C-alpha positions, 0 to 999 in steps of 0.5 A, a space after each residue: 218870548 218864543 223866539 227867543 227860545 228857539 234861539 237859545 234851545 235850537 242849533 240849525 246845521 245846513 246839509 245842502 238843502 236840508 236843515 237838521 234841527 238839533 234841539 237842545 243838544 241831542 246826541 244825534 245831532 251832535 253825531 251827525 255834526 260831528 261825522 260832517 266836520 271828519 268828512 269835510 277834513 277827510 276830503 280837504 286834507 286828501 285835496 292838500 296831500 294830492 295837490 302838495 305832491 304834484 307842486 313838489 314833482 312840478 318843482 323838481 322836473 318842470 312838467 306842465 301836467 303836475 301844474 295842471 293838477 296842483 291847479 285842479 286840486 286848488 279849486 278842489 280845495 276852494 269849493 269844498 270849504 266854500 261848501 263846508 261853510 254852507 253845512 256849518 255856518 247858516 248866516 253864511 249859507 243864506 247869504 251864499 245861496 241868495 248870492 248864488 241864484 243872482 250872481 254866482 261868480 265863486 261857483 262860475 269860477 270854480 267850474 270854468 277853472 275845474 273845466 279848463 284844468 281837466 281838458 289841459 290835463 287830458 292835453 298833456 296826457 295826449 301830446 296834444 295842445 288845447 285847440 280853438 274849438 275847445 277854447 270856445 267851448 269853454 267860454 260857452 261853458 262860462 257865459 252860460 253860468 253867467 247868463 242863466 241867474 237873469 232867469 227868475 228863480 225856480 229848480 228849472 234855472 238852477 238845473 240849468 245852471 248845472 247842466 252845461 258843466 256836467 255836459 263839459 265833463 261828459 265831453 272831456 271824458 269821450 275826448 279823452 276816450 277817443 284820444 286813447 284809441 289813437 294810440 299812436 306816438 303815446 307811451 302805455 303809461 300815458 295811454 293807461 291814464 288816458 283812458 282811466 281818467 276817460 272812464 271816471 269823467 264819462 261815469 261821473 258826468 252822467 252820475 252827478 247829473 243824475 244827482 243834480 235832478 234829484 236833489 234840484 227837483 225833489 229836495 232843495 226849496 226856490 220859493 220867493 220866501 225860501 230859497 234852500 239849496 244842497 250844496 254839497 253833490 256825493 257823486 262829485 265828492 266820489 268823483 274828487 277822490 278817484 281824481 286824487 287817488 288817480 293822481 298820486 297813483 301817477 305821481 309815485 308810479 306811473 311818473 317813474 315809468 313815464 320817465 323811464 319810456 321818456 328816455 327810450 323815446 329819446 333813444 329812439 329818436 337819437 337812432 332815427 337820426 343817425 339812420 338819416 344821416 347816415 343816408 343822408 336824407 333831407 330835413 323834408 325826406 326825414 319828415 316823410 320817412 317818419 311817416 312811412 315807418 308809421 305805415 302812412 300813404 301818400 294822401 295822409 302824409 300830404 295831408 298831414 305835411 300841407 304838401 301836395 301828392 306829387 310833391 310826396 312822390 317825389 320825396 319818396 321816390 328819392 329816399 327808395 334811391 337812398 335806401 336801395 329798395 323798390 317797395 315799402 314793405 322792405 323800409 321796416 325791415 331795413 330800419 329794424 336791420 339798421 338798429 339790430 347791427 346798431 345795437 350789435 357794435 355797441 355790445 361788441 364794444 
């Protein structure tokens, strides 16, 4: 009798590990339900708009950074839909939490793909490729998250499961910051967005870890009889919202600046090739001359081009003869003079 009464008059609303009990349809419970529903819808709409915008830019311009953002946002949407279902469907929440404690395949895939996409985006902004050791880190992340569930059920086990994801985000942030500090070869737009993403990743990796630690050890319940998990991390939501804002800003504003900067780079490269052709540089001399313009020393040039220092000195000597100069300090001035003379000719025409 009591069981039937509860089934008819009690509505349980799971909010991560804290279930709200709505008795006889109280207005407070209904208000909370509506607020959570609206919150989820707003997040999904924001993610969808950002993903669609990124996808449109990718289809139009075929730049990989837009594809990376599209994949990144699609998994934001998937993750939020799963969390939304755990908040509104008690049966789904129970089954999902039970599965999460034994084989968290869905969450692991979402985390690994998001980790890969964040690293992919940073490398694209930094004009570099994902390095072998970074692929190894991703593999370690996946293996860690797949093996952790083998431990006995406890709050510490769940904390260990989430820990590497936040550490990886922190790594991505510090990696982006280091690439930002080494601005050689980067446009102002790329450097700006690297810096912004780095700050976001570093700050929120720590904030998410702190919130996870508090919730897992103080709110969630992990016993042999009861498993209640608070699946939503508010700091993670704020991070994803700011990533969307940053992405939209890049698509609608930064991209146009980037296009202009890319055009300038093309013109600069064309001028560089004209200069090298005018002075009859060989291909190797062109490579070394480019590094001389960057004020690189012989040892640095040798390391970058995998040559001996003696070979570099020989090529530098030949470049000096062709340019009719005796000091490295004359190189930049001669190159700038060539650019000014060329600009004057174009204006004269």
